[in-house]
C-alpha positions, 0 to 999 in steps of 0.5 A: 075588302077593307073595313073600318070603324068611322071616325065618329064610331057609329058605323063600320064601312068598307073603305074600298067599296063605293055606291054606284051611279044611278045610271048603272042601276038595274031596273025592277030588281031588289038592290040597296038604294041611297037616298038624297038624305043619306039613308040606305034602304032595300028596294027597286029602282024604276028609272024615274025617281030622282030621290035616289043618288046611289045604289049597291048590289045585295051581299050574298052568302058564301056557299058553305053558309047557305045551309044554315 
């Protein structure tokens, strides 16, 4: 993982990780969705919406952090 501040200084991004194509998005499960306007949200994809252009899995806590 390589994280960097964007050139405009407004966000931290992982330069080695990319949004996945919608053709590979699991159906009816919570994922991160990227809209055609560049807004990311948590939600479910049902396979018919054309509003979404990419998806990403949710991050998970390391085992030692789960008791926090």
